[in-house]
N, C-alpha and C positions, 0 to 999 in steps of 0.2 A: 209540590211535594215536598219539597224543603223548606216551607215554612212552620211543616208543622210536625219540623224533630224538634230534639230540645237542644234549651241553648247551648250548653255547652257541646254534643256534638257540632251541629254548624259550624259552630268555631274553632273547632278540628279541622274541619275538613277545610276550610277557607287557608287555616294554617298549612297545610296538608299542600295543597295547591302552588305547583310552584309562580312564582311572578313572570307575567308578561312581558314585563320591561325591564328581564334581567338582562345584561348583555353581554355574552361569551369574551372570555379574555384573547382578541391577540392575537394569534399564531408569531406575528413578526415583535411586539411587545413581547412574549414569553423567551424567545428566541434572542432578542437584546439583554433582555435581563443574565440570561443563563453566560451569552457570552461574558458581560461585564461582572459575572462573579464566579469568574473561572480564576481555578486555582490554580497558577504555575507553577511546575518544576523546578528544580534544575534536570538541564541534563549536561553531559559533558559529549565533547562530538570525537575529544581528541578517547572517549574509553568504549572500543567495537567488539564484541563479541557477537555467539551465533545461538540459534535455539534450533534443537529437534521440531519437526510438525508430520504428526502421523495423521493423514489426512487421506478424504475416498478422493479418486482420479477422477470422477468427475467435478470436483472441487476445487482441483490444481491444473483441468485443463480451465474452468471459469472465469482463475486468477489469471491463467496464460493468454485468454485470450481479449482478457482485460486488457492488459500489460501491450500488448502487439495490435491493438486498439482492430482486432478481425469480429470477423461477424456469431455472435452468440447460436443462432439457435434454435432450436425447436419453437420459432413464432414468436423469439425476444430478440425485441429488435429498436438497441441506446442507443441515440443522436450523436451525429461524431463530433459537435461541440462539448457534450460532455462526455465525450472518454478525452479533449484532448488534454480537461484538466486531472490525469489520474498518471501517477508516474509512467512508465517504462520497462519495471523490470519489478519480474513476480512477490520479492521482500517491500519493494519501495508501496506497492499496490494495496497489501499487507498490511503495512505499518500506517498506509495511505487510511484505510479502515475501522481500524483500530483503535488510529488518535480519536477519529469521530465519532465514535462507541463508547471511547473515553468522557469524551467533552457533553453530547451529549446524554448518560444516562450519569455520569456523577459529576461535570463540571471541572472537570479536570483538563488541560492543560501543557505545556512544557516548554520554559523560558527558549528557545531558542524552536529552530522546528528542524525534527531529523534529520539528517546527511538522506538520507532513499527519498525524501521525498522533496529535496532540487530538483529533484528535474523534472517537473510538471516543468521550470518554468519557462525551458531549453530544449519541451518533449518537440516545437515546431522543426528547430534547429540541428534537430538531432534528424529527423524526419528529411529532412532539407542532405542531411549530410550523405542519410542512406540512399535516400534518391538519384540524389547524383557523384556517386562513389566515393564520395569525402574520405578521408584518414578518419577511424570511429575510434582509434585505442593507439597511444605513442608505444613505441618498442617496449619503454620499460614498464607500462601498462600492460602489455601484454606478454612480455616475463614475469609476473606478478601472477597473475591469471594461470597461464599453466605449470609455473610453481604453485600453486594451493589444492591441483587435481591430485599433487601429490603427497603421500602417505608422509614423508622423509620433513616435507615444511613444517607440520609442528608439530615435531617430536621434542622438543624445546618447553612450546605449549602443554602439551599431556604433561611432562618431566616437572614443570613447575607448577602443576596444578592448577592453571588457567582455562585449558580445557580437559572439556571429556574426551572418552571415544565417541559417545553418541553426536561431541557438540560438532569434533571433526571429519565424520563419518557424514552429518549434514553438508558442513563447509566443503568437502572435497565432488559431492552431490549437488553442490549447487551449481562450485566452479565448473565443474565437466556441461551440468545443462545451461548455463553462458557460453562456455565454449560451442557448442552445441547449435545455441543460439544462434554464436555468431556464423558461423560454418556455412548455416541451414539461409541462411542469406546471400552466402557463398562470398564471407568476410573470412580467405583465409591468418588464421593465426598462426604460422611457421615455426615449429620445435629450437630449430636453434637461434643460442641469443642474443646472434650479432645480428640476423636476419629480422625488420621490421613487415608488421600486417599485411596481407595486399588484397584487393579483389579478385575472384579468380579470374575473370578477364582481362583483366588490367596488363599491359603490357611492363612485361621489367627487363 
């Protein structure tokens, strides 16, 4: 029937049909090109701040499970080898996916790796420390974490305008959660500055 169509219509139909010899672009090639074109922004590791995130409890729960490498539930099963590449803190997991999103959506990266992501390389060592009941924090690190659970720690930062009240509330909440995470695994952070952190079943 096609031979009875006007010549102009036959040419239009032919030109509108995609060629079967067309080759879809390789995903890996596209990824390589994106990586090569990644715009690196400066990142000053000495200057840190906090951000306030109000999210649904289910989102926070998911992030916590990813950081702790525990079962997600609801039929979701992530292979352990994939979880091992994630940071072991809530902040680290959030920053991990933010950086991945910036790279894939806008081709933006950073000249240095964010500090919260650097735990990825020692995740297995951290797990071994927990399993072997080894020291997780130094005394100074313990004292610093406990100090961050108090408003007085941030008074000068608030007065100088370096932090807002909302920032401080988030920082205090984050410090309390980190403290609670340690205590949930049986790692005690005594309030006295001269005392070292210890495991609950450790002989003192």
